[in-house]
N, CA, C and O atoms as CSV, one atom per row, in Angstrom:
chain,resi,resn,atom,element,x,y,z
A,1,MET,N,N,23.938,-106.810,30.488
A,1,MET,CA,C,24.439,-106.502,29.518
A,1,MET,C,C,26.334,-106.665,29.488
A,1,MET,O,O,27.136,-106.185,30.288
A,2,SER,N,N,26.561,-107.394,28.434
A,2,SER,CA,C,28.260,-107.518,28.503
A,2,SER,C,C,29.050,-106.379,28.187
A,2,SER,O,O,28.363,-105.380,27.974
A,3,ARG,N,N,30.155,-106.231,28.100
A,3,ARG,CA,C,30.950,-105.426,28.124
A,3,ARG,C,C,31.208,-104.656,26.770
A,3,ARG,O,O,31.520,-103.477,26.609
A,4,LEU,N,N,30.955,-105.811,25.697
A,4,LEU,CA,C,31.156,-105.401,24.549
A,4,LEU,C,C,30.436,-103.899,24.174
A,4,LEU,O,O,30.902,-102.780,23.960
A,5,PRO,N,N,29.111,-104.439,24.204
A,5,PRO,CA,C,28.136,-103.495,23.857
A,5,PRO,C,C,28.510,-102.375,24.714
A,5,PRO,O,O,29.216,-101.752,23.921
A,6,MET,N,N,28.517,-101.766,25.679
A,6,MET,CA,C,28.959,-100.812,26.282
A,6,MET,C,C,30.330,-100.495,26.178
A,6,MET,O,O,30.507,-99.394,26.701
A,7,ALA,N,N,31.266,-100.919,25.783
A,7,ALA,CA,C,32.443,-100.616,24.761
A,7,ALA,C,C,32.352,-99.822,23.510
A,7,ALA,O,O,32.973,-98.773,23.339
A,8,ILE,N,N,31.540,-100.371,22.630
A,8,ILE,CA,C,30.964,-99.575,21.479
A,8,ILE,C,C,30.376,-98.439,22.005
A,8,ILE,O,O,30.930,-97.351,21.845
A,9,TYR,N,N,29.555,-98.513,22.480
A,9,TYR,CA,C,28.707,-97.589,23.364
A,9,TYR,C,C,29.432,-95.942,23.407
A,9,TYR,O,O,29.091,-94.943,22.773
A,10,ALA,N,N,30.456,-96.107,24.330
A,10,ALA,CA,C,31.424,-95.557,25.169
A,10,ALA,C,C,32.551,-95.182,23.820
A,10,ALA,O,O,33.309,-94.229,24.002
A,11,ILE,N,N,32.612,-95.745,22.842
A,11,ILE,CA,C,33.337,-95.219,21.637
A,11,ILE,C,C,32.582,-94.276,20.926
A,11,ILE,O,O,32.740,-93.058,20.832
A,12,ILE,N,N,31.890,-94.887,20.528
A,12,ILE,CA,C,30.552,-93.552,19.958
A,12,ILE,C,C,30.642,-92.372,20.903
A,12,ILE,O,O,30.957,-91.225,20.586
A,13,ALA,N,N,30.310,-92.828,22.144
A,13,ALA,CA,C,30.437,-91.466,23.040
A,13,ALA,C,C,31.665,-90.324,22.701
A,13,ALA,O,O,31.430,-89.144,22.442
A,14,LEU,N,N,33.040,-90.941,22.761
A,14,LEU,CA,C,33.741,-90.386,22.776
A,14,LEU,C,C,34.273,-89.643,21.488
A,14,LEU,O,O,34.912,-88.595,21.584
A,15,SER,N,N,33.928,-90.334,20.075
A,15,SER,CA,C,34.008,-90.039,18.989
A,15,SER,C,C,32.994,-89.005,18.713
A,15,SER,O,O,33.294,-88.145,17.885
A,16,SER,N,N,31.708,-88.955,19.344
A,16,SER,CA,C,30.967,-88.118,19.133
A,16,SER,C,C,31.308,-86.561,20.171
A,16,SER,O,O,31.122,-85.396,19.822
A,17,LEU,N,N,31.765,-86.992,21.289
A,17,LEU,CA,C,32.556,-85.661,21.938
A,17,LEU,C,C,33.208,-84.726,21.123
A,17,LEU,O,O,32.852,-83.555,20.990
A,18,VAL,N,N,34.831,-85.625,20.204
A,18,VAL,CA,C,35.684,-85.001,19.623
A,18,VAL,C,C,34.530,-84.141,18.628
A,18,VAL,O,O,34.253,-82.942,18.669
A,19,LEU,N,N,34.178,-84.825,18.057
A,19,LEU,CA,C,33.361,-84.188,16.603
A,19,LEU,C,C,32.656,-83.316,17.308
A,19,LEU,O,O,32.994,-82.219,16.862
A,20,GLY,N,N,31.702,-83.125,18.334
A,20,GLY,CA,C,30.918,-81.754,18.955
A,20,GLY,C,C,31.947,-80.780,19.345
A,20,GLY,O,O,31.696,-79.612,19.046
A,21,ALA,N,N,32.941,-80.995,19.890
A,21,ALA,CA,C,34.080,-80.080,20.321
A,21,ALA,C,C,34.560,-79.606,18.923
A,21,ALA,O,O,34.611,-78.382,18.802
A,22,ILE,N,N,34.891,-80.286,17.933
A,22,ILE,CA,C,35.528,-79.702,16.580
A,22,ILE,C,C,34.555,-78.766,16.103
A,22,ILE,O,O,34.908,-77.590,16.025
A,23,TYR,N,N,33.317,-79.104,15.750
A,23,TYR,CA,C,31.966,-78.338,15.478
A,23,TYR,C,C,31.610,-77.037,16.271
A,23,TYR,O,O,31.225,-75.985,15.761
A,24,ILE,N,N,31.790,-77.267,17.517
A,24,ILE,CA,C,31.253,-76.225,18.084
A,24,ILE,C,C,32.697,-75.106,17.998
A,24,ILE,O,O,32.505,-73.948,17.629
A,25,PHE,N,N,33.890,-75.506,18.313
A,25,PHE,CA,C,34.829,-74.573,18.449
A,25,PHE,C,C,35.310,-74.122,17.038
A,25,PHE,O,O,35.547,-72.915,17.070
A,26,SER,N,N,35.435,-74.421,16.362
A,26,SER,CA,C,36.005,-74.338,15.044
A,26,SER,C,C,34.975,-72.819,14.679
A,26,SER,O,O,33.804,-72.491,14.869
A,27,SER,N,N,36.246,-72.174,14.041
A,27,SER,CA,C,35.994,-70.732,13.661
A,27,SER,C,C,35.725,-70.478,12.182
A,27,SER,O,O,35.706,-69.362,11.664
A,28,THR,N,N,35.494,-71.777,11.489
A,28,THR,CA,C,35.010,-71.932,10.018
A,28,THR,C,C,34.406,-72.959,9.929
A,28,THR,O,O,34.198,-73.733,10.862
A,29,PHE,N,N,33.883,-73.155,8.267
A,29,PHE,CA,C,33.193,-74.531,8.244
A,29,PHE,C,C,34.565,-75.779,8.116
A,29,PHE,O,O,35.767,-75.555,8.257
A,30,MET,N,N,33.928,-77.028,7.823
A,30,MET,CA,C,34.701,-77.740,7.689
A,30,MET,C,C,35.550,-77.423,5.767
A,30,MET,O,O,35.196,-76.654,4.873
A,31,PRO,N,N,36.536,-78.274,5.828
A,31,PRO,CA,C,36.801,-78.481,3.929
A,31,PRO,C,C,35.750,-78.387,3.141
A,31,PRO,O,O,35.322,-77.450,2.467
A,32,TYR,N,N,35.230,-79.924,3.372
A,32,TYR,CA,C,34.543,-80.158,2.681
A,32,TYR,C,C,33.091,-79.152,2.478
A,32,TYR,O,O,32.367,-79.022,1.491
A,33,HIS,N,N,33.023,-78.574,3.735
A,33,HIS,CA,C,31.814,-77.366,3.200
A,33,HIS,C,C,32.141,-76.388,2.056
A,33,HIS,O,O,31.455,-76.032,1.098
A,34,GLY,N,N,33.248,-76.094,2.392
A,34,GLY,CA,C,33.803,-74.964,1.589
A,34,GLY,C,C,33.704,-75.552,-0.313
A,34,GLY,O,O,33.468,-74.756,-1.222
A,35,VAL,N,N,33.890,-76.717,-0.484
A,35,VAL,CA,C,33.943,-77.475,-1.673
A,35,VAL,C,C,32.604,-77.414,-1.981
A,35,VAL,O,O,32.285,-77.260,-3.160
A,36,ALA,N,N,31.688,-77.517,-1.046
A,36,ALA,CA,C,30.294,-78.008,-1.648
A,36,ALA,C,C,29.463,-76.330,-1.704
A,36,ALA,O,O,28.504,-76.031,-2.416
A,37,VAL,N,N,30.062,-75.597,-0.895
A,37,VAL,CA,C,29.563,-73.976,-1.263
A,37,VAL,C,C,30.190,-73.400,-2.536
A,37,VAL,O,O,29.639,-72.524,-3.203
A,38,GLY,N,N,31.704,-74.097,-2.914
A,38,GLY,CA,C,32.544,-73.661,-3.955
A,38,GLY,C,C,33.075,-72.204,-3.559
A,38,GLY,O,O,33.258,-71.331,-4.408
A,39,ALA,N,N,33.290,-72.034,-2.294
A,39,ALA,CA,C,33.977,-70.954,-1.835
A,39,ALA,C,C,34.943,-71.209,-0.373
A,39,ALA,O,O,34.745,-72.070,0.485
A,40,GLU,N,N,36.092,-70.109,-0.410
A,40,GLU,CA,C,36.533,-70.424,0.901
A,40,GLU,C,C,36.050,-69.690,2.039
A,40,GLU,O,O,35.512,-68.610,1.795
A,41,TRP,N,N,36.125,-70.018,3.084
A,41,TRP,CA,C,35.383,-69.355,4.308
A,41,TRP,C,C,35.601,-67.965,4.097
A,41,TRP,O,O,34.507,-67.402,4.066
A,42,SER,N,N,36.861,-66.905,3.886
A,42,SER,CA,C,36.709,-65.677,4.213
A,42,SER,C,C,35.988,-65.503,2.527
A,42,SER,O,O,36.581,-64.497,2.140
A,43,GLU,N,N,35.281,-65.831,1.644
A,43,GLU,CA,C,34.410,-65.504,0.891
A,43,GLU,C,C,33.220,-65.768,0.806
A,43,GLU,O,O,32.577,-65.689,-0.240
A,44,VAL,N,N,32.707,-66.167,2.060
A,44,VAL,CA,C,31.529,-66.357,1.949
A,44,VAL,C,C,30.734,-64.898,3.039
A,44,VAL,O,O,30.976,-64.640,4.218
A,45,PRO,N,N,29.838,-64.241,2.145
A,45,PRO,CA,C,29.311,-63.420,3.200
A,45,PRO,C,C,28.956,-63.095,4.860
A,45,PRO,O,O,28.185,-63.920,5.350
A,46,SER,N,N,29.172,-62.586,5.289
A,46,SER,CA,C,29.467,-62.303,6.855
A,46,SER,C,C,28.109,-62.810,7.087
A,46,SER,O,O,28.046,-63.941,7.569
A,47,GLU,N,N,26.964,-62.170,6.828
A,47,GLU,CA,C,25.701,-62.618,7.280
A,47,GLU,C,C,25.577,-64.249,6.912
A,47,GLU,O,O,24.651,-64.813,7.496
A,48,TYR,N,N,26.221,-64.908,6.203
A,48,TYR,CA,C,26.115,-66.198,5.929
A,48,TYR,C,C,26.536,-67.044,6.676
A,48,TYR,O,O,25.862,-68.016,7.016
A,49,ARG,N,N,28.001,-66.771,7.151
A,49,ARG,CA,C,29.492,-66.835,8.042
A,49,ARG,C,C,28.311,-66.864,9.408
A,49,ARG,O,O,28.312,-67.945,9.998
A,50,VAL,N,N,27.612,-66.119,9.799
A,50,VAL,CA,C,26.877,-65.906,11.195
A,50,VAL,C,C,26.065,-67.462,10.983
A,50,VAL,O,O,26.240,-68.520,11.586
A,51,LEU,N,N,25.273,-67.164,10.050
A,51,LEU,CA,C,24.225,-68.644,9.873
A,51,LEU,C,C,24.878,-69.981,9.670
A,51,LEU,O,O,24.247,-70.976,10.027
A,52,ILE,N,N,26.010,-70.113,9.164
A,52,ILE,CA,C,26.657,-71.526,8.984
A,52,ILE,C,C,27.166,-71.586,10.184
A,52,ILE,O,O,26.992,-72.682,10.718
A,53,GLY,N,N,27.917,-70.560,11.010
A,53,GLY,CA,C,28.623,-71.039,12.381
A,53,GLY,C,C,27.322,-71.384,13.438
A,53,GLY,O,O,27.560,-72.163,14.360
A,54,ALA,N,N,26.118,-70.878,13.324
A,54,ALA,CA,C,25.119,-71.602,13.901
A,54,ALA,C,C,24.848,-72.759,14.231
A,54,ALA,O,O,24.718,-73.371,15.291
A,55,LEU,N,N,24.735,-73.129,12.432
A,55,LEU,CA,C,24.648,-74.464,11.988
A,55,LEU,C,C,25.500,-75.315,12.718
A,55,LEU,O,O,25.126,-76.309,13.341
A,56,LEU,N,N,26.940,-74.797,12.603
A,56,LEU,CA,C,27.946,-76.132,12.940
A,56,LEU,C,C,27.776,-76.002,14.378
A,56,LEU,O,O,28.289,-76.955,14.965
A,57,ASP,N,N,27.118,-74.969,15.306
A,57,ASP,CA,C,27.227,-75.281,16.469
A,57,ASP,C,C,26.102,-75.984,17.370
A,57,ASP,O,O,26.091,-76.358,18.543
A,58,VAL,N,N,25.114,-76.009,16.281
A,58,VAL,CA,C,24.325,-76.968,16.587
A,58,VAL,C,C,24.056,-78.279,16.597
A,58,VAL,O,O,23.344,-78.872,17.407
A,59,ALA,N,N,24.828,-78.866,15.380
A,59,ALA,CA,C,25.499,-79.889,14.976
A,59,ALA,C,C,26.229,-80.612,16.370
A,59,ALA,O,O,25.898,-81.637,16.966
A,60,GLY,N,N,27.636,-79.410,16.700
A,60,GLY,CA,C,28.176,-79.686,17.718
A,60,GLY,C,C,27.451,-80.354,18.831
A,60,GLY,O,O,27.579,-81.538,19.143
A,61,ALA,N,N,26.671,-79.472,19.403
A,61,ALA,CA,C,25.836,-79.702,20.386
A,61,ALA,C,C,25.207,-81.061,20.732
A,61,ALA,O,O,25.099,-81.715,21.770
A,62,GLY,N,N,24.803,-81.241,19.347
A,62,GLY,CA,C,23.837,-82.786,19.144
A,62,GLY,C,C,25.005,-83.619,19.616
A,62,GLY,O,O,25.109,-84.142,20.726
A,63,TRP,N,N,25.825,-83.667,18.671
A,63,TRP,CA,C,27.038,-84.600,19.178
A,63,TRP,C,C,27.445,-84.492,20.972
A,63,TRP,O,O,27.435,-85.463,21.729
A,64,LEU,N,N,27.659,-83.601,21.220
A,64,LEU,CA,C,27.969,-83.397,22.659
A,64,LEU,C,C,26.517,-83.747,23.759
A,64,LEU,O,O,26.666,-83.949,24.964
A,65,ALA,N,N,25.592,-83.759,23.287
A,65,ALA,CA,C,24.189,-84.217,24.133
A,65,ALA,C,C,24.358,-85.337,23.759
A,65,ALA,O,O,23.945,-85.989,24.717
A,66,MET,N,N,24.816,-86.313,22.716
A,66,MET,CA,C,24.614,-87.912,23.010
A,66,MET,C,C,25.792,-88.135,23.606
A,66,MET,O,O,25.617,-89.105,24.344
A,67,THR,N,N,26.577,-87.868,23.662
A,67,THR,CA,C,27.896,-88.080,24.326
A,67,THR,C,C,27.261,-88.017,25.582
A,67,THR,O,O,27.224,-89.096,26.172
A,68,VAL,N,N,26.674,-86.908,26.242
A,68,VAL,CA,C,25.854,-86.827,27.994
A,68,VAL,C,C,25.299,-88.005,27.914
A,68,VAL,O,O,25.667,-88.903,28.671
A,69,ALA,N,N,24.367,-88.189,27.025
A,69,ALA,CA,C,22.885,-89.049,27.274
A,69,ALA,C,C,23.827,-90.902,27.365
A,69,ALA,O,O,23.618,-91.805,28.174
A,70,LEU,N,N,24.702,-90.865,26.339
A,70,LEU,CA,C,25.274,-92.676,26.285
A,70,LEU,C,C,26.171,-92.488,27.619
A,70,LEU,O,O,26.004,-93.372,28.459
A,71,PHE,N,N,27.191,-91.364,27.973
A,71,PHE,CA,C,27.652,-91.800,29.024
A,71,PHE,C,C,26.643,-92.267,30.351
A,71,PHE,O,O,26.562,-93.321,30.982
A,72,ALA,N,N,25.883,-90.883,30.456
A,72,ALA,CA,C,24.897,-91.012,31.500
A,72,ALA,C,C,24.376,-92.816,31.898
A,72,ALA,O,O,24.487,-93.510,32.909
A,73,LEU,N,N,23.708,-93.078,30.325
A,73,LEU,CA,C,23.052,-94.571,29.978
A,73,LEU,C,C,24.197,-95.434,30.920
A,73,LEU,O,O,23.970,-95.926,32.026
A,74,ILE,N,N,25.565,-95.479,30.124
A,74,ILE,CA,C,26.616,-96.587,30.603
A,74,ILE,C,C,26.372,-96.342,32.138
A,74,ILE,O,O,25.687,-97.078,32.848
A,75,ALA,N,N,27.053,-95.161,32.568
A,75,ALA,CA,C,27.372,-95.237,34.172
A,75,ALA,C,C,26.534,-95.918,34.961
A,75,ALA,O,O,26.890,-96.749,35.797
A,76,PHE,N,N,24.927,-95.450,34.621
A,76,PHE,CA,C,23.959,-96.080,35.843
A,76,PHE,C,C,22.914,-96.833,35.266
A,76,PHE,O,O,23.032,-98.025,35.549
A,77,PRO,N,N,21.927,-96.576,34.556
A,77,PRO,CA,C,21.170,-97.541,34.056
A,77,PRO,C,C,21.403,-98.903,33.439
A,77,PRO,O,O,20.836,-99.967,33.684
A,78,ILE,N,N,22.317,-98.636,32.627
A,78,ILE,CA,C,22.821,-99.782,32.213
A,78,ILE,C,C,23.554,-100.686,32.548
A,78,ILE,O,O,23.388,-101.821,32.100
A,79,ARG,N,N,24.698,-100.335,33.558
A,79,ARG,CA,C,25.138,-101.177,34.244
A,79,ARG,C,C,24.467,-101.738,35.422
A,79,ARG,O,O,24.974,-102.721,35.963
A,80,ARG,N,N,23.010,-101.050,36.041
A,80,ARG,CA,C,22.171,-102.181,36.505
A,80,ARG,C,C,21.405,-103.212,35.780
A,80,ARG,O,O,20.607,-104.111,36.042
A,81,GLY,N,N,21.980,-102.706,34.777
A,81,GLY,CA,C,21.300,-103.985,33.934
A,81,GLY,C,C,19.241,-103.651,33.541
A,81,GLY,O,O,18.269,-104.397,33.422
A,82,GLU,N,N,19.442,-102.238,33.474
A,82,GLU,CA,C,17.813,-101.896,33.092
A,82,GLU,C,C,17.705,-101.892,31.723
A,82,GLU,O,O,18.425,-101.314,30.909
A,83,ARG,N,N,16.650,-102.655,31.519
A,83,ARG,CA,C,16.248,-103.153,30.223
A,83,ARG,C,C,16.236,-101.854,29.255
A,83,ARG,O,O,17.084,-101.581,28.405
A,84,TRP,N,N,14.889,-101.001,29.638
A,84,TRP,CA,C,14.992,-99.370,28.839
A,84,TRP,C,C,15.888,-98.754,28.356
A,84,TRP,O,O,15.849,-98.039,27.355
A,85,ALA,N,N,17.209,-99.106,29.379
A,85,ALA,CA,C,18.465,-98.228,28.889
A,85,ALA,C,C,18.989,-98.635,27.988
A,85,ALA,O,O,19.752,-97.843,27.436
A,86,ARG,N,N,18.851,-100.151,27.334
A,86,ARG,CA,C,19.726,-100.996,26.572
A,86,ARG,C,C,19.036,-101.053,25.171
A,86,ARG,O,O,19.536,-101.464,24.123
A,87,TYR,N,N,17.587,-100.477,25.407
A,87,TYR,CA,C,17.019,-100.008,23.911
A,87,TYR,C,C,17.494,-98.321,23.912
A,87,TYR,O,O,17.918,-97.685,22.947
A,88,ALA,N,N,17.292,-97.874,25.207
A,88,ALA,CA,C,17.920,-96.170,25.104
A,88,ALA,C,C,18.761,-96.236,24.230
A,88,ALA,O,O,18.582,-95.906,23.057
A,89,ALA,N,N,19.968,-96.754,24.802
A,89,ALA,CA,C,21.577,-96.128,23.800
A,89,ALA,C,C,21.567,-96.137,22.342
A,89,ALA,O,O,21.990,-95.208,21.653
A,90,PRO,N,N,21.022,-97.322,21.859
A,90,PRO,CA,C,20.861,-97.611,20.414
A,90,PRO,C,C,20.236,-96.610,19.729
A,90,PRO,O,O,20.760,-96.164,18.708
A,91,LEU,N,N,18.895,-96.066,20.249
A,91,LEU,CA,C,17.794,-95.487,20.119
A,91,LEU,C,C,18.509,-93.720,19.686
A,91,LEU,O,O,18.530,-93.228,18.558
A,92,ILE,N,N,18.945,-93.179,20.778
A,92,ILE,CA,C,19.449,-92.105,21.035
A,92,ILE,C,C,21.039,-92.276,20.030
A,92,ILE,O,O,21.200,-91.217,19.424
A,93,VAL,N,N,21.797,-92.943,19.824
A,93,VAL,CA,C,22.828,-92.763,18.809
A,93,VAL,C,C,21.697,-92.941,17.115
A,93,VAL,O,O,21.671,-92.010,16.310
A,94,LEU,N,N,21.166,-93.802,16.958
A,94,LEU,CA,C,20.118,-93.731,15.738
A,94,LEU,C,C,19.592,-92.377,15.176
A,94,LEU,O,O,19.694,-91.741,14.127
A,95,ALA,N,N,18.855,-92.222,16.636
A,95,ALA,CA,C,17.825,-90.656,16.197
A,95,ALA,C,C,18.676,-89.536,16.041
A,95,ALA,O,O,18.164,-88.611,15.411
A,96,PHE,N,N,19.863,-89.360,16.449
A,96,PHE,CA,C,20.693,-88.504,16.020
A,96,PHE,C,C,21.656,-88.569,14.356
A,96,PHE,O,O,21.853,-87.704,13.503
A,97,ASN,N,N,22.047,-89.918,14.455
A,97,ASN,CA,C,22.655,-90.277,13.101
A,97,ASN,C,C,22.238,-90.694,11.957
A,97,ASN,O,O,22.881,-90.807,10.913
A,98,ILE,N,N,20.702,-91.017,12.250
A,98,ILE,CA,C,19.999,-90.992,10.864
A,98,ILE,C,C,19.824,-90.006,9.961
A,98,ILE,O,O,20.227,-90.160,8.809
A,99,PRO,N,N,19.245,-88.945,10.331
A,99,PRO,CA,C,18.911,-87.617,9.995
A,99,PRO,C,C,20.543,-87.090,9.521
A,99,PRO,O,O,20.946,-86.664,8.439
A,100,THR,N,N,21.228,-87.311,10.765
A,100,THR,CA,C,23.118,-86.538,9.886
A,100,THR,C,C,23.364,-87.683,8.931
A,100,THR,O,O,23.604,-87.230,7.811
A,101,LEU,N,N,23.384,-88.634,8.957
A,101,LEU,CA,C,23.576,-89.768,7.527
A,101,LEU,C,C,22.975,-88.995,6.451
A,101,LEU,O,O,23.770,-88.673,5.568
A,102,TRP,N,N,21.809,-88.629,6.311
A,102,TRP,CA,C,20.930,-88.422,5.066
A,102,TRP,C,C,21.292,-86.695,4.587
A,102,TRP,O,O,21.241,-86.412,3.390
A,103,ALA,N,N,21.632,-85.668,5.572
A,103,ALA,CA,C,22.045,-85.038,5.374
A,103,ALA,C,C,23.552,-85.206,4.975
A,103,ALA,O,O,23.745,-85.032,3.772
A,104,THR,N,N,24.501,-85.463,5.614
A,104,THR,CA,C,25.890,-85.836,4.722
A,104,THR,C,C,25.566,-86.440,3.527
A,104,THR,O,O,26.339,-85.978,2.687
A,105,LEU,N,N,24.725,-87.335,2.961
A,105,LEU,CA,C,24.342,-88.178,1.683
A,105,LEU,C,C,24.105,-87.010,0.803
A,105,LEU,O,O,24.857,-86.769,-0.141
A,106,ASN,N,N,23.234,-86.394,1.047
A,106,ASN,CA,C,22.716,-85.303,0.200
A,106,ASN,C,C,23.878,-84.107,0.234
A,106,ASN,O,O,23.734,-83.200,-0.586
A,107,VAL,N,N,24.903,-84.060,1.041
A,107,VAL,CA,C,25.898,-83.071,0.272
A,107,VAL,C,C,26.756,-83.940,-0.626
A,107,VAL,O,O,27.045,-83.400,-1.694
A,108,TYR,N,N,27.214,-85.125,-0.444
A,108,TYR,CA,C,27.724,-86.208,-1.428
A,108,TYR,C,C,26.863,-85.839,-2.521
A,108,TYR,O,O,27.413,-85.297,-3.480
A,109,TRP,N,N,25.651,-86.022,-2.563
A,109,TRP,CA,C,24.937,-86.717,-4.157
A,109,TRP,C,C,24.944,-85.369,-4.908
A,109,TRP,O,O,25.309,-85.293,-6.081
A,110,TYR,N,N,24.545,-84.352,-4.218
A,110,TYR,CA,C,24.145,-82.853,-4.818
A,110,TYR,C,C,24.705,-82.022,-4.904
A,110,TYR,O,O,24.178,-80.964,-5.248
A,111,SER,N,N,26.534,-82.148,-4.532
A,111,SER,CA,C,27.397,-81.003,-4.775
A,111,SER,C,C,28.714,-81.714,-5.011
A,111,SER,O,O,28.756,-82.944,-5.002
A,112,PRO,N,N,29.570,-81.124,-5.178
A,112,PRO,CA,C,31.270,-81.604,-5.212
A,112,PRO,C,C,32.107,-81.831,-4.506
A,112,PRO,O,O,33.311,-81.994,-4.701
A,113,ALA,N,N,31.191,-81.866,-3.173
A,113,ALA,CA,C,32.011,-82.120,-2.059
A,113,ALA,C,C,31.765,-83.682,-1.742
A,113,ALA,O,O,30.770,-84.303,-2.117
A,114,THR,N,N,33.028,-84.317,-0.852
A,114,THR,CA,C,33.015,-85.510,-0.306
A,114,THR,C,C,33.167,-85.531,1.177
A,114,THR,O,O,34.236,-85.568,1.786
A,115,PRO,N,N,31.883,-85.500,1.718
A,115,PRO,CA,C,31.838,-85.714,3.045
A,115,PRO,C,C,31.877,-86.916,3.321
A,115,PRO,O,O,31.579,-87.968,2.753
A,116,PRO,N,N,32.525,-86.436,4.832
A,116,PRO,CA,C,32.969,-88.348,5.468
A,116,PRO,C,C,31.353,-88.691,6.011
A,116,PRO,O,O,30.783,-88.231,7.000
A,117,TRP,N,N,30.866,-89.628,5.029
A,117,TRP,CA,C,29.217,-89.727,5.123
A,117,TRP,C,C,29.940,-91.299,5.852
A,117,TRP,O,O,29.329,-91.784,6.804
A,118,TYR,N,N,30.921,-91.842,5.465
A,118,TYR,CA,C,31.455,-93.219,5.857
A,118,TYR,C,C,31.384,-93.154,7.400
A,118,TYR,O,O,30.695,-94.026,7.929
A,119,GLY,N,N,31.874,-92.427,8.047
A,119,GLY,CA,C,31.947,-92.440,9.388
A,119,GLY,C,C,30.402,-91.735,10.652
A,119,GLY,O,O,30.314,-91.519,11.861
A,120,VAL,N,N,29.822,-91.659,9.908
A,120,VAL,CA,C,28.340,-91.600,10.052
A,120,VAL,C,C,27.243,-92.872,10.275
A,120,VAL,O,O,26.453,-93.172,11.170
A,121,ALA,N,N,27.658,-93.496,8.874
A,121,ALA,CA,C,27.118,-95.007,8.487
A,121,ALA,C,C,27.516,-95.987,9.422
A,121,ALA,O,O,26.852,-96.771,10.100
A,122,GLY,N,N,28.985,-95.746,9.305
A,122,GLY,CA,C,29.597,-96.484,10.667
A,122,GLY,C,C,29.283,-96.510,12.301
A,122,GLY,O,O,29.572,-97.396,13.105
A,123,THR,N,N,28.686,-95.412,12.499
A,123,THR,CA,C,28.606,-94.885,13.702
A,123,THR,C,C,26.861,-95.697,14.197
A,123,THR,O,O,26.459,-96.199,15.246
A,124,CYS,N,N,26.301,-95.503,13.000
A,124,CYS,CA,C,25.019,-96.492,13.189
A,124,CYS,C,C,24.794,-98.049,12.808
A,124,CYS,O,O,23.909,-98.770,13.267
A,125,ALA,N,N,25.897,-98.448,11.766
A,125,ALA,CA,C,26.535,-99.976,12.112
A,125,ALA,C,C,26.855,-100.379,13.782
A,125,ALA,O,O,26.363,-101.352,14.354
A,126,ALA,N,N,27.548,-99.646,14.235
A,126,ALA,CA,C,27.798,-100.095,15.222
A,126,ALA,C,C,27.392,-100.213,16.492
A,126,ALA,O,O,27.864,-100.928,17.376
A,127,ALA,N,N,26.175,-99.211,16.543
A,127,ALA,CA,C,24.790,-98.671,17.354
A,127,ALA,C,C,24.010,-100.291,17.118
A,127,ALA,O,O,23.326,-100.875,17.959
A,128,LEU,N,N,24.310,-100.715,15.900
A,128,LEU,CA,C,23.151,-101.581,15.682
A,128,LEU,C,C,23.703,-103.060,15.959
A,128,LEU,O,O,22.885,-103.900,16.335
A,129,LEU,N,N,25.289,-103.490,15.765
A,129,LEU,CA,C,26.004,-104.180,16.311
A,129,LEU,C,C,25.840,-104.295,18.059
A,129,LEU,O,O,25.589,-105.265,18.774
A,130,ALA,N,N,26.083,-102.957,18.357
A,130,ALA,CA,C,26.010,-103.625,19.837
A,130,ALA,C,C,24.336,-103.889,20.469
A,130,ALA,O,O,24.005,-104.653,21.376
A,131,PHE,N,N,23.610,-103.130,19.782
A,131,PHE,CA,C,22.174,-103.869,20.265
A,131,PHE,C,C,22.064,-105.124,20.012
A,131,PHE,O,O,21.638,-105.887,20.878
A,132,ALA,N,N,22.535,-105.688,18.424
A,132,ALA,CA,C,22.494,-106.962,18.296
A,132,ALA,C,C,23.193,-107.952,19.636
A,132,ALA,O,O,22.802,-109.015,20.119
A,133,ILE,N,N,24.145,-107.254,19.898
A,133,ILE,CA,C,25.196,-108.248,21.094
A,133,ILE,C,C,24.191,-108.283,22.047
A,133,ILE,O,O,23.497,-109.290,22.189
A,134,ASP,N,N,24.043,-107.268,22.724
A,134,ASP,CA,C,23.387,-106.867,23.636
A,134,ASP,C,C,22.254,-107.600,23.817
A,134,ASP,O,O,22.221,-108.182,24.902
A,135,ARG,N,N,20.925,-107.826,22.809
A,135,ARG,CA,C,19.960,-108.745,22.976
A,135,ARG,C,C,19.400,-108.203,23.870
A,135,ARG,O,O,19.114,-109.013,24.753
A,136,PRO,N,N,19.071,-107.123,24.100
A,136,PRO,CA,C,17.625,-106.514,25.544
A,136,PRO,C,C,16.803,-107.408,25.523
A,136,PRO,O,O,16.740,-108.009,26.595
A,137,TRP,N,N,15.924,-107.870,24.506
A,137,TRP,CA,C,14.912,-108.405,24.262
A,137,TRP,C,C,15.115,-109.975,25.156
A,137,TRP,O,O,14.051,-110.528,25.435
A,138,ARG,N,N,16.017,-110.474,25.467
A,138,ARG,CA,C,16.275,-111.934,25.702
A,138,ARG,C,C,15.635,-111.807,27.223
A,138,ARG,O,O,15.647,-110.721,27.802
A,139,THR,N,N,15.246,-112.637,27.644
A,139,THR,CA,C,14.793,-112.546,29.324
A,139,THR,C,C,15.763,-113.719,29.995
A,139,THR,O,O,15.903,-113.737,31.218
A,140,ASP,N,N,16.306,-114.516,29.306
A,140,ASP,CA,C,17.430,-115.707,30.009
A,140,ASP,C,C,18.417,-114.972,30.528
A,140,ASP,O,O,19.092,-115.504,31.410
A,141,VAL,N,N,18.681,-113.824,30.181
A,141,VAL,CA,C,19.923,-113.321,30.617
A,141,VAL,C,C,20.264,-112.307,31.923
A,141,VAL,O,O,19.895,-111.135,32.003
A,142,THR,N,N,20.956,-112.947,32.799
A,142,THR,CA,C,21.018,-112.371,34.172
A,142,THR,C,C,20.173,-111.609,34.938
A,142,THR,O,O,20.462,-110.675,35.686
A,143,GLY,N,N,19.042,-112.118,34.671
A,143,GLY,CA,C,17.906,-111.236,35.419
A,143,GLY,C,C,17.523,-110.278,34.993
A,143,GLY,O,O,16.768,-109.739,35.802
A,144,SER,N,N,17.669,-109.582,33.862
A,144,SER,CA,C,17.741,-108.288,33.408
A,144,SER,C,C,15.927,-107.596,32.780
A,144,SER,O,O,15.821,-106.450,32.342
């Protein structure tokens, strides 16, 4: 694998680390969430705040899990040229981000909010670009 796909996966991992930390350590929902529900965080009933907070934690944990998986793949099997890992990296990114994109687009389509769907779409595109550049299906490169 060339360095460019690994760099793309590393950038995805770093941005996922940031998003995961933001979502897990946030004490409120994101501004666009407030627009979607039509209320400020302080106006949301406490039992709903507990539920929304748990959902934010789950989303954050998903980003952090993707971060760990990508860094582990980059550090070990991808560096060794193991073909399975070169398929696994984009699969992991897409497995989390396609449902996230769908959820984000639903908020965009069915609420007055403007969530950052383009960031999720860009992440999917970046993973596909890295996969296309890497071309793990080729057998004529570096004995992998």
